[in-house]
C-alpha positions, 0 to 999 in steps of 0.5 A: 809171412810171420805171424800167419800160417801158410797152407800149401796145397798141391805142388806147394802152391798156397791154398786160397780160402773160398769166399763166402757164398751170398744167397740171392734174395727170394722172388717174394722178397724182391717183389715186396721191396719193389712194391714198398719202394713204389708206394713210398715214391707215390706217397701212399704210405703217408696217406694210408697211415691217415685212414682208420680201419673199418670197424668190425661187425661185432661191435656194431651189433653190440652198439645197436643192442645197447641203443635199444636197451637204453630205449626199452629200459625196464624188462629189456630181457623180455624185449630182446628176442622180439627186437632181434626179429624186428630189427631187419623187418618193418612189420610187427612181430607177435609177442605176449604182454599180459600187462598190455592186455590188462591195462591197454591205454594205461600200459601205453602211457607207462611205456611213453606211447602217449598219443596212442595211449590217450587215443585208446582210452578215448575209444574205450570211454566213447564206446562205453558211454555212447555205444554200451552194447559194443563197449565190452567187445571194443575192450576185448578187441583192444586187449587182444591186440595190445596183448599180442602186438603191444611190445612190437609197437614199442620196439618199432617206435624205438627203432624209428627214434634211434635211427632219427637220433643217430642221424642228427649231429651231436656228441655220442653221450648226448645222443645216448641220453636222448635215446633214454629220454625218448623211451623207458617207462614212467609212472606219472603218465599212467597215474594221471591217465587213471585220474582223468579216466576216473573223473570222466567216469564220475562226470558221465555217471553224474550226468547220466544220473541227472538226466535219468532223474529229470526224466523220472521227475517229468513223468511224475510231474515233479519239478527239480 
């Protein structure tokens, strides 16, 4: 044949070139192909594309810490380790707070624990004027308790408030703002509490002085 070189083999017969050898697909490839085909026929590929992957554990823990940081506000670093101890345990964990020990009720108002703050101040005021013999002991007991568990009370209330707000429907930004409002600190409440306590002390002292003057006047027979 013109234009082609003929190669003769044994006994002058033209040699035939061997056909390329086709490799058989591996069993793993066949299994994967069969599974993909079956999934396509069932429609699983379309449904799987709509399923969002589960969030990793790392970001979830970060979100929990971010929420508590929003609630605590000032001095978050002083609360972080205590929060880590309490976030999975409901009991109050001991800590140390000199501010809570020194100012008790006013410190609670500063931390927006209004009900407990005013209750503590009322207890101190009542013990001082109605039972002066134990008034100092009550003050010491309250100072010791809140100095040891004051921060834990704030963390416990924060965990409860965050869980409640997270369970409500609403935008994420709105929930973050409400967490900040539920916690944090304020100077208005302790200042108002200090003014109220001062007024009560002056009023009680004036009443006591008036009663003492009336008794002294009665003993001396003088009308006032």
